[in-house]
C-alpha positions in Angstrom: 0.2 -2.3 -30.6 1.0 -0.3 -27.4 -1.5 2.3 -26.4 -0.3 5.9 -26.4 0.7 7.2 -23.0 -1.7 9.5 -21.3 0.0 12.7 -20.5 -2.7 14.2 -18.3 -2.5 14.1 -14.5 -5.5 12.4 -12.9 -6.5 14.5 -9.9 -8.3 12.2 -7.5 -8.4 15.0 -4.9 -6.4 18.1 -4.1 -4.0 16.0 -2.0 -4.3 12.9 -4.2 -2.6 13.5 -7.6 -2.0 10.4 -9.6 0.0 10.4 -12.8 -1.8 8.3 -15.4 0.8 6.3 -17.4 -1.4 3.8 -19.2 -4.9 3.9 -20.4 -7.4 2.4 -22.9 -7.8 3.6 -26.4 -11.2 3.6 -28.2 -14.5 3.1 -26.5 -14.5 1.9 -22.9 -15.3 -1.8 -22.4 -18.8 -2.7 -21.3 -19.1 -3.1 -17.6 -19.1 -6.7 -16.3 -18.3 -8.5 -13.1 -14.7 -8.7 -14.3 -14.6 -5.1 -15.7 -16.2 -2.9 -13.0 -17.2 0.5 -14.4 -15.8 -0.4 -17.8 -12.2 -0.2 -16.7 -9.7 -1.3 -14.1 -7.6 1.3 -12.2 -4.2 0.0 -10.9 -2.0 2.2 -8.7 1.7 1.8 -8.2 3.8 3.3 -5.5 6.6 5.7 -6.8 9.5 3.4 -5.7 11.7 4.3 -8.7 12.5 7.1 -11.1 9.3 7.8 -13.1 11.3 7.6 -16.4 12.0 4.0 -15.6 8.8 3.1 -13.7 6.2 4.4 -16.2 7.3 2.3 -19.2 7.6 -0.8 -17.0 4.1 -0.1 -15.5 2.7 0.2 -19.0 3.9 -3.2 -20.0 2.3 -4.8 -17.0 -1.0 -2.9 -17.6 -1.1 -3.9 -21.3 -0.6 -7.6 -20.4 -3.3 -7.5 -17.7 -5.7 -5.7 -20.1 -5.3 -8.4 -22.7 -5.8 -11.2 -20.2 -8.9 -9.7 -18.7 -10.3 -8.1 -21.9 -10.9 -4.9 -19.9 -9.1 -1.5 -20.2 -6.5 -1.2 -17.5 -5.5 2.3 -16.5 -2.1 2.3 -14.6 -1.3 5.2 -12.3 1.9 6.0 -10.6 0.8 7.7 -7.3 2.4 10.8 -5.9 3.4 8.9 -2.7 2.5 6.0 -0.4 -0.3 7.8 1.3 -1.9 8.8 -2.0 -2.2 5.2 -3.1 -3.7 4.1 0.2 -6.2 6.9 0.1 -7.1 6.2 -3.5 -7.9 2.6 -2.7 -9.8 3.6 0.5 -11.9 6.0 -1.6 -12.7 3.2 -4.2 -10.5 5.0 -6.8 -8.3 1.9 -7.4 -9.2 -1.7 -8.0 -5.6 -2.9 -7.9 -2.6 -1.5 -6.0 1.0 -2.5 -5.9 2.3 -1.4 -2.5 5.6 -1.5 -0.7 5.5 -4.1 2.1 4.9 -1.5 4.8 2.6 0.5 2.6 0.5 -2.6 2.3 0.2 -2.9 6.1 -1.6 0.5 6.1 -3.5 -0.2 2.9 -4.8 -3.4 4.6 -5.9 -1.6 7.7 -7.3 1.5 6.0 -8.5 0.3 2.6 -9.0 -3.4 3.0 -6.3 -4.2 0.5 -5.9 -8.0 0.0 -2.5 -9.3 -1.3 -2.9 -11.9 -4.1 0.5 -12.0 -5.9 4.1 -10.8 -5.7 7.2 -11.0 -7.9 8.7 -14.5 -8.3 12.1 -15.6 -9.3 12.9 -17.7 -12.3 12.7 -20.8 -10.1 9.2 -19.9 -8.8 10.2 -18.6 -5.4 9.0 -15.4 -3.8 11.6 -12.7 -4.3 13.0 -10.6 -1.5 15.2 -7.6 -1.0 17.2 -6.0 1.9 17.6 -2.6 3.4 21.1 -1.2 3.9 23.0 1.7 5.4 26.1 2.8 3.6 28.9 5.2 4.3 31.9 6.4 2.2 34.8 3.9 2.1 37.0 6.3 4.0 34.5 7.0 6.7 35.3 6.3 10.4 31.9 4.8 10.8 31.9 1.0 10.8 28.8 0.3 12.9 25.3 1.8 13.3 26.2 2.9 16.8 28.9 5.2 15.4 26.2 7.2 13.5 25.5 9.1 16.7 25.8 12.8 15.9 25.9 12.2 12.2 23.5 12.8 9.3 21.6 9.8 7.7 19.7 10.2 4.5 16.5 8.1 4.3 14.4 7.6 1.3 10.9 8.7 2.2 8.5 8.6 5.1 6.6 5.3 5.2 9.1 3.4 3.1 9.9 -0.1 4.4 13.6 -0.1 3.5 13.9 3.6 3.1 12.5 4.6 6.5 11.1 2.0 9.0 13.8 -0.6 8.9 16.8 1.8 9.1 15.1 3.6 12.0 14.6 0.2 13.7 18.3 -0.5 13.2 19.1 2.8 15.0 16.9 1.8 17.9 18.4 -1.7 18.1 21.8 0.0 18.3 20.7 2.0 21.4 20.4 5.3 19.6 17.5 7.7 20.4 15.8 9.6 17.6 17.6 12.7 18.6 21.0 11.0 18.4 21.1 10.9 14.6 20.1 13.8 12.2 17.7 12.1 9.7 17.3 13.7 6.3 14.4 12.5 4.2 15.7 12.8 0.7 12.5 12.1 -1.2 13.1 8.6 -2.4 15.7 5.9 -2.8 17.6 7.5 -5.7 17.7 10.8 -3.9 19.1 9.2 -0.7 21.8 7.5 -2.7 22.6 10.8 -4.5 22.9 12.6 -1.2 25.6 10.1 -0.2 27.5 10.3 -3.4 27.4 14.1 -3.4 28.8 14.1 0.1 26.0 16.1 1.7 25.3 13.4 4.4 27.5 11.0 6.4 25.4 7.9 5.6 22.4 6.9 3.6 20.0 4.0 3.2 20.5 2.1 -0.1 18.4 -1.0 -0.5 19.4 -3.9 -2.6 17.1 -3.0 -5.4 18.4 0.6 -5.7 21.9 -0.8 -5.3 21.5 -3.1 -8.3 19.8 -0.5 -10.4 22.3 2.3 -9.7 25.3 0.0 -10.1 24.0 -1.3 -13.5 23.4 2.3 -14.8 26.8 3.5 -13.7 25.5 6.1 -11.2 26.9 4.3 -8.2 30.3 2.5 -7.6 30.1 0.3 -4.5 33.9 0.2 -4.4 33.9 3.8 -3.1 31.5 3.1 -0.2 30.9 0.5 2.6 27.8 -1.1 3.9 27.6 -1.0 7.7 24.2 -2.6 8.2 21.9 -4.9 6.3 18.4 -6.0 7.2 16.9 -9.5 7.1 15.2 -10.3 3.7 12.0 -8.5 3.0 9.3 -10.2 0.9 8.9 -8.1 -2.3 6.0 -5.7 -3.1 2.5 -7.3 -3.0 0.0 -6.8 -5.8 -3.3 -6.2 -4.0 -7.0 -6.0 -4.8 -9.5 -3.8 -3.0 -11.3 -6.0 -0.5 -14.9 -4.7 -1.0 -15.0 -5.8 -4.7 -17.0 -8.6 -6.2 -15.4 -12.0 -5.3 -15.7 -12.9 -9.0 -13.6 -9.9 -10.0 -11.0 -10.7 -7.3 -10.8 -14.3 -8.5 -10.4 -13.2 -12.1 -7.7 -10.7 -11.4 -5.8 -13.2 -9.2 -6.0 -15.8 -12.0 -4.9 -13.3 -14.6 -1.9 -12.0 -12.5 -0.6 -15.5 -11.7 -0.7 -16.5 -15.3 1.0 -13.5 -16.9 4.1 -14.4 -18.9 7.4 -13.6 -17.0 8.2 -11.0 -19.7 5.1 -9.1 -18.9 6.2 -8.5 -15.3 9.9 -8.6 -16.0 10.3 -4.8 -16.5 9.0 -3.9 -13.1 10.6 -7.0 -11.7 14.0 -5.8 -12.9 13.4 -2.5 -11.0 12.8 -4.6 -7.9 16.0 -6.5 -8.6 14.2 -9.7 -9.8 16.4 -11.0 -12.6 15.9 -13.2 -14.5 12.1 -12.7 -14.2 9.7 -15.3 -13.2 5.9 -15.4 -13.0 4.0 -13.6 -10.2 3.6 -16.0 -7.2 0.7 -16.2 -4.7 1.0 -14.4 -1.4 -1.3 -13.8 1.6 -1.5 -11.5 4.6 0.6 -14.0 6.5 3.5 -13.5 4.0 3.8 -9.9 5.4 3.4 -10.7 9.1 6.9 -9.4 9.9 5.9 -6.0 8.5 2.8 -5.8 10.7 5.0 -6.6 13.7 7.5 -3.9 12.6 4.7 -1.4 12.5 3.7 -2.4 16.0 7.2 -2.3 17.3 7.8 1.2 16.0 4.3 2.4 17.0 3.6 3.4 13.4 0.2 4.5 12.2 -1.2 5.6 8.9 0.0 9.1 9.7 3.6 7.9 9.4 3.1 7.3 5.6 1.7 10.8 4.9 
């Protein structure tokens, strides 16, 4: 039986509000090497509409709880920076980060990637960033965005910030050449484009699939003028300063969850049909560390 959703907001700090979307019922489990403090706290970045993300996160949390015999409290964080800070302050044992968010979580919080979302054939899934314009726009290349408005998702996002800005630089455009509008997330950037309030917007392949399937976006009315190289999907990480026995148990549990247990979140990441989580390491995300160096990004850029 599914646990009732917790409706309270867990305030980790004044600037670190986390929305609890799954939690244990009944007495807390006894503390053990694989159940530190009697519970496991797992944070998830707010990469999708909470109405979709919260139920998907609950399914993953329930499955992990059953596998580890330890209450798992799943929390959708306020933003990328909040999740990094929560892990740094030992408020999270597990964190699902965007690829670029993981770079800073690794550097600031010692986050260690152990798994990511696999395809039905057992391969690591990936997605792409994209820049879109209306079908009747005169813009056909990134260079032609000079003097125009571009909606980006949110500061610190891999596909919704860093990669589109890198595309502008690669096209010879200075930061002042394009008016960037941070919409607040991938759905909001897409909405700015469909409402005609911007000339162009970032729409990654995950948001494209989700919005097209729900009928909120018709690609026929728009045109993609840039696409990134494939990006390895979001890593599931464990906090590096935890007991090795705990990290090993979590890794084993994650890699042995049924595809259906991760399929709801996988679908939001455009992983369909779902497969099991697959192993990843820091080396998997080496291109993202290089991207951060190229753009001169620091942890302040995800705040």
